[in-house]
C-alpha positions as CSV (number, residue, x, y, z in Angstrom):
1,X,-61.6,80.8,31.0
2,X,-64.0,77.8,30.8
3,X,-64.3,76.4,27.3
4,X,-67.9,76.2,26.0
5,X,-69.0,73.6,23.4
6,X,-72.4,73.3,21.8
7,X,-73.8,70.0,20.4
8,X,-77.0,69.9,18.3
9,X,-78.9,66.6,18.4
10,X,-77.0,65.9,21.6
11,X,-79.4,63.7,23.5
12,X,-78.7,60.4,21.8
13,X,-76.1,58.5,19.7
14,X,-73.1,60.3,18.4
15,X,-74.3,63.7,19.8
16,X,-74.7,62.3,23.3
17,X,-71.3,60.6,23.2
18,X,-69.8,63.8,22.0
19,X,-71.4,65.8,24.8
20,X,-70.2,63.3,27.4
21,X,-66.6,63.5,26.0
22,X,-66.5,67.3,26.0
23,X,-67.8,67.3,29.6
24,X,-65.4,64.6,30.7
25,X,-62.5,66.7,29.3
26,X,-63.5,69.8,31.3
27,X,-65.7,71.8,28.8
28,X,-69.0,73.4,29.7
29,X,-71.6,71.8,27.4
30,X,-74.8,73.1,25.8
31,X,-77.1,70.6,24.1
32,X,-79.7,71.6,21.6
33,X,-82.4,69.0,20.8
34,X,-86.2,68.8,20.4
35,X,-87.2,66.3,23.1
36,X,-87.5,68.0,26.5
37,X,-87.5,64.8,28.5
38,X,-84.3,63.5,27.0
39,X,-82.7,66.9,27.4
40,X,-83.4,66.7,31.2
41,X,-81.8,63.2,31.3
42,X,-78.8,64.4,29.3
43,X,-78.3,67.4,31.7
44,X,-78.5,65.1,34.7
45,X,-75.8,62.8,33.3
46,X,-73.5,65.6,32.1
47,X,-73.6,67.6,35.3
48,X,-71.9,64.7,37.1
49,X,-68.6,65.7,35.4
50,X,-68.6,68.9,37.5
51,X,-68.9,71.5,34.7
52,X,-71.8,73.8,33.7
53,X,-74.4,72.2,31.5
54,X,-77.3,73.8,29.6
55,X,-80.1,71.9,27.7
56,X,-82.2,73.9,25.2
57,X,-85.3,72.5,23.6
58,X,-85.4,73.8,20.0
59,X,-86.0,72.6,16.5
60,X,-82.7,73.2,14.6
61,X,-84.7,73.8,11.4
62,X,-85.9,77.0,12.9
63,X,-83.2,79.6,12.3
64,X,-84.6,82.1,14.9
65,X,-84.7,79.4,17.5
66,X,-81.1,78.5,16.8
67,X,-80.1,82.1,17.0
68,X,-81.9,82.5,20.3
69,X,-80.2,79.3,21.7
70,X,-76.8,80.7,20.8
71,X,-77.5,84.0,22.5
72,X,-78.7,82.2,25.6
73,X,-75.6,80.0,25.7
74,X,-73.4,83.0,25.5
75,X,-75.3,84.7,28.4
76,X,-75.4,81.7,30.7
77,X,-72.3,79.7,29.9
78,X,-69.9,82.2,28.3
79,X,-68.2,82.6,24.9
80,X,-68.8,79.6,22.6
81,X,-65.5,78.0,21.6
82,X,-66.8,75.0,19.6
83,X,-70.1,74.4,17.8
84,X,-70.9,70.9,16.6
85,X,-73.7,70.6,14.0
86,X,-74.7,67.0,14.5
87,X,-78.6,66.9,14.2
88,X,-79.9,64.9,11.2
89,X,-82.8,62.9,10.0
90,X,-83.4,60.6,7.0
91,X,-85.9,58.5,5.2
92,X,-85.2,55.0,3.8
93,X,-87.0,54.5,0.5
94,X,-86.3,54.6,-3.3
95,X,-85.8,58.2,-4.5
96,X,-88.9,58.2,-6.7
97,X,-91.1,57.0,-3.8
98,X,-90.2,59.8,-1.4
99,X,-92.7,62.7,-1.2
100,X,-91.8,66.4,-1.7
101,X,-92.6,67.0,2.0
102,X,-90.1,64.3,3.1
103,X,-87.4,65.7,0.8
104,X,-88.0,69.1,2.3
105,X,-87.9,67.9,5.9
106,X,-84.7,65.9,5.4
107,X,-83.1,68.9,3.7
108,X,-84.1,71.2,6.5
109,X,-82.9,68.9,9.3
110,X,-79.7,67.5,7.8
111,X,-78.5,70.5,5.7
112,X,-80.2,73.7,6.7
113,X,-79.8,73.0,10.4
114,X,-76.0,73.0,9.8
115,X,-76.3,76.3,7.9
116,X,-78.3,77.9,10.7
117,X,-76.0,76.5,13.4
118,X,-72.9,77.7,11.6
119,X,-74.3,81.2,11.0
120,X,-75.5,81.5,14.7
121,X,-72.0,80.4,15.9
122,X,-70.3,82.8,13.5
123,X,-72.2,85.8,14.8
124,X,-70.5,85.3,18.1
125,X,-67.2,83.9,17.1
126,X,-66.4,86.3,14.2
127,X,-66.1,89.4,16.4
128,X,-63.7,87.5,18.7
129,X,-61.8,86.0,15.7
130,X,-61.8,82.7,17.5
131,X,-63.7,79.4,17.5
132,X,-64.2,76.0,15.8
133,X,-67.3,74.9,13.9
134,X,-67.6,71.2,13.2
135,X,-70.0,69.8,10.6
136,X,-70.9,66.2,11.3
137,X,-71.2,64.6,7.9
138,X,-71.1,61.0,6.5
139,X,-69.3,58.8,4.0
140,X,-72.6,59.1,2.1
141,X,-71.8,62.8,1.7
142,X,-68.8,61.7,-0.4
143,X,-70.2,58.6,-2.1
144,X,-74.0,58.5,-2.3
145,X,-75.9,55.2,-1.8
146,X,-79.4,54.0,-2.8
147,X,-82.4,54.3,-0.5
148,X,-81.3,57.6,1.1
149,X,-81.2,60.1,-1.7
150,X,-82.4,63.1,0.4
151,X,-79.9,62.4,3.1
152,X,-77.0,62.0,0.7
153,X,-77.9,65.1,-1.1
154,X,-78.2,67.1,2.1
155,X,-74.7,65.9,3.2
156,X,-73.2,66.8,-0.2
157,X,-74.8,70.3,0.3
158,X,-73.1,70.6,3.7
159,X,-69.7,70.2,2.1
160,X,-70.4,72.8,-0.6
161,X,-71.7,75.3,1.9
162,X,-68.7,74.8,4.2
163,X,-66.2,75.1,1.4
164,X,-67.7,78.3,0.1
165,X,-67.9,79.8,3.6
166,X,-64.4,78.8,4.4
167,X,-63.1,80.6,1.3
168,X,-64.9,83.7,2.5
169,X,-63.4,83.5,6.0
170,X,-59.9,83.1,4.5
171,X,-60.6,86.2,2.3
172,X,-61.7,88.2,5.3
173,X,-58.8,86.9,7.5
174,X,-61.2,85.5,10.0
175,X,-59.6,82.9,12.3
176,X,-62.6,80.7,12.8
177,X,-62.1,77.1,11.7
178,X,-64.6,75.1,9.6
179,X,-64.2,71.3,9.7
180,X,-66.2,68.5,8.1
181,X,-66.1,65.1,9.9
182,X,-67.2,62.2,7.6
183,X,-68.6,59.2,9.5
184,X,-69.1,55.5,8.6
185,X,-72.0,53.3,9.6
186,X,-72.3,53.8,13.4
187,X,-74.1,51.8,16.1
188,X,-76.6,54.5,17.1
189,X,-80.4,54.5,17.8
190,X,-80.9,56.2,14.4
191,X,-81.5,52.8,12.7
192,X,-84.6,52.4,14.9
193,X,-85.7,56.0,14.5
194,X,-85.5,56.6,10.8
195,X,-88.6,56.9,8.7
196,X,-88.8,53.7,6.6
197,X,-91.3,52.9,3.9
198,X,-89.4,50.0,2.1
199,X,-91.5,47.3,3.7
200,X,-88.4,45.9,5.4
201,X,-86.4,46.9,8.6
202,X,-83.4,49.1,8.3
203,X,-80.0,47.5,8.8
204,X,-76.5,48.9,9.4
205,X,-74.0,47.6,6.8
206,X,-70.7,46.3,7.9
207,X,-68.3,47.6,9.2
208,X,-70.2,49.2,12.1
209,X,-68.3,51.6,14.4
210,X,-68.7,52.8,18.0
211,X,-70.3,56.2,18.5
212,X,-67.5,57.0,20.9
213,X,-64.9,56.8,18.1
214,X,-66.9,59.5,16.3
215,X,-66.9,61.5,19.5
216,X,-63.1,61.2,19.8
217,X,-62.7,62.5,16.3
218,X,-65.1,65.4,16.8
219,X,-63.7,66.6,20.1
220,X,-60.1,66.2,18.8
221,X,-61.1,68.4,15.8
222,X,-62.5,71.0,18.1
223,X,-59.2,71.1,20.0
224,X,-57.0,70.9,16.9
225,X,-59.0,71.8,13.8
226,X,-58.5,70.0,10.5
227,X,-60.2,70.9,7.2
228,X,-61.6,67.3,6.9
229,X,-61.6,64.2,9.0
230,X,-62.5,60.7,7.9
231,X,-63.6,58.2,10.5
232,X,-63.3,54.5,9.9
233,X,-61.6,52.6,7.1
234,X,-64.8,52.2,5.1
235,X,-65.1,56.0,4.8
236,X,-61.6,56.3,3.5
237,X,-62.3,53.6,1.0
238,X,-65.5,55.3,-0.2
239,X,-63.6,58.6,-0.7
240,X,-60.8,56.9,-2.6
241,X,-63.2,54.9,-4.8
242,X,-65.2,58.0,-5.6
243,X,-62.1,60.0,-6.5
244,X,-60.3,57.3,-8.5
245,X,-63.0,55.0,-9.9
246,X,-66.4,56.7,-9.8
247,X,-68.0,54.1,-12.2
248,X,-66.8,51.3,-10.0
249,X,-68.1,53.2,-7.0
250,X,-71.5,53.5,-8.7
251,X,-71.7,49.7,-9.2
252,X,-70.4,49.0,-5.6
253,X,-73.0,51.4,-4.2
254,X,-75.8,49.5,-6.0
255,X,-75.0,46.5,-3.9
256,X,-75.6,48.5,-0.8
257,X,-79.4,48.3,-1.5
258,X,-79.7,44.9,0.1
259,X,-77.1,45.7,2.8
260,X,-79.3,48.5,4.2
261,X,-82.5,46.5,4.7
262,X,-83.4,43.2,6.4
263,X,-84.9,40.2,4.6
264,X,-87.9,40.2,6.9
265,X,-90.9,42.2,6.0
266,X,-91.7,45.1,8.4
267,X,-94.5,47.7,8.6
268,X,-93.8,51.3,7.5
269,X,-92.2,53.4,10.2
270,X,-93.0,57.1,10.7
271,X,-89.7,57.6,12.5
272,X,-88.5,60.9,13.9
273,X,-88.6,62.9,10.7
274,X,-91.3,65.4,11.7
275,X,-91.5,64.8,15.5
276,X,-89.1,63.3,18.1
277,X,-89.7,59.8,19.3
278,X,-90.2,59.9,23.1
279,X,-88.3,57.9,25.6
280,X,-84.7,57.3,26.7
281,X,-82.4,55.7,24.1
282,X,-78.8,56.4,25.1
283,X,-75.7,56.3,22.9
284,X,-75.7,52.8,21.5
285,X,-78.0,51.1,19.0
286,X,-78.9,47.4,18.4
287,X,-75.7,46.4,16.6
288,X,-73.3,46.2,19.6
289,X,-72.4,42.6,18.7
290,X,-71.0,43.8,15.4
291,X,-69.5,47.1,16.5
292,X,-65.8,47.7,16.1
293,X,-64.3,48.8,19.4
294,X,-61.4,50.9,18.1
295,X,-61.2,54.5,19.3
296,X,-58.4,55.6,17.0
297,X,-59.5,54.7,13.5
298,X,-59.7,58.2,12.0
299,X,-57.6,60.3,9.7
300,X,-57.4,64.1,9.2
301,X,-56.6,66.1,6.1
302,X,-53.2,66.9,7.8
303,X,-52.4,63.1,7.6
304,X,-53.4,63.1,4.0
305,X,-51.3,66.2,3.2
306,X,-48.3,64.6,4.9
307,X,-48.8,61.4,2.9
308,X,-49.1,63.3,-0.3
309,X,-46.0,65.4,0.5
310,X,-44.1,62.2,1.3
311,X,-45.1,60.5,-1.9
312,X,-44.4,63.6,-3.9
313,X,-40.9,63.7,-2.4
314,X,-40.3,60.1,-3.3
315,X,-41.4,60.6,-6.8
316,X,-39.3,63.8,-7.1
317,X,-36.3,62.0,-5.8
318,X,-36.8,59.2,-8.3
319,X,-37.2,61.7,-11.2
320,X,-34.1,63.5,-10.1
321,X,-32.2,60.3,-10.1
322,X,-33.4,59.4,-13.6
323,X,-32.5,62.9,-14.8
324,X,-29.0,62.6,-13.3
325,X,-28.4,59.3,-14.9
326,X,-29.6,60.7,-18.3
327,X,-27.2,63.6,-18.1
328,X,-24.2,61.5,-17.0
329,X,-21.5,61.0,-19.7
330,X,-21.5,57.6,-21.3
331,X,-18.3,55.6,-20.9
332,X,-17.3,53.9,-24.2
333,X,-16.1,50.4,-24.0
334,X,-12.6,49.9,-25.4
335,X,-12.4,48.3,-28.8
336,X,-11.0,44.8,-28.9
């Protein structure tokens, strides 16, 4: 049976790279996004791989529209095997200069869209007791940074929602996997799309990774699910610093203020927060000259568990050796 994958926000950047990789590997692909023109372009590119493709124009902040999209995908392509919640939006500005409407919209697009997508997928996957749901998150959902408080909060919320739901699925013996993929700074068009009211242009802090690396991690997770996946060394370091030295992580994050904006003044940018920006944009952003080309720099929670088990074994062996020596009878030296 043909495997069906759904990618929200799949007409640019990481979403488009993921849709391409699914199609290249023989999956039928459905893309959900707002801009109808980019959807047509994505469909035309993806159909070249020889598998069925379906583009659906919908706003993922509309729960009913997401439900309707899932039902249409099931009718036209078949049972959904993988659902990737990738859509997001952000605003760059200090937290106390962001309006309630902007907080609400970032929350709806970056957090609630993942809730709606997950629930829509579950309605079809749960009766079949099969499927993989992948939440595309960020290192900023582990260690928050300045200038993007609504986005960071939304990504933290994604992890909380996913952990709670995963526990419920375990309780109910439902064999649908829930995975969270944490991403680093990535060379996508988002840095030109984001709403920005800092008076400076937005900048991607080093290291910057290729969207295709993120796609590799996402598709691999759909095929062989892991609880969590960390893409890029910087994401692993953020997670480690937050877990081991949160005070240091606070101070380090404070230095990211200047790393996220350019020195040159720039006019405010409305961005794509409330409406899509028209026009073709593709996968890559404007930082290709600084992009790491690696396609294998990601780690799963299975890798972490194996490492912990190995370290635990080494420690246990060492303690056993110490205990053995302590119990050994002492040899008395002969008197002279």
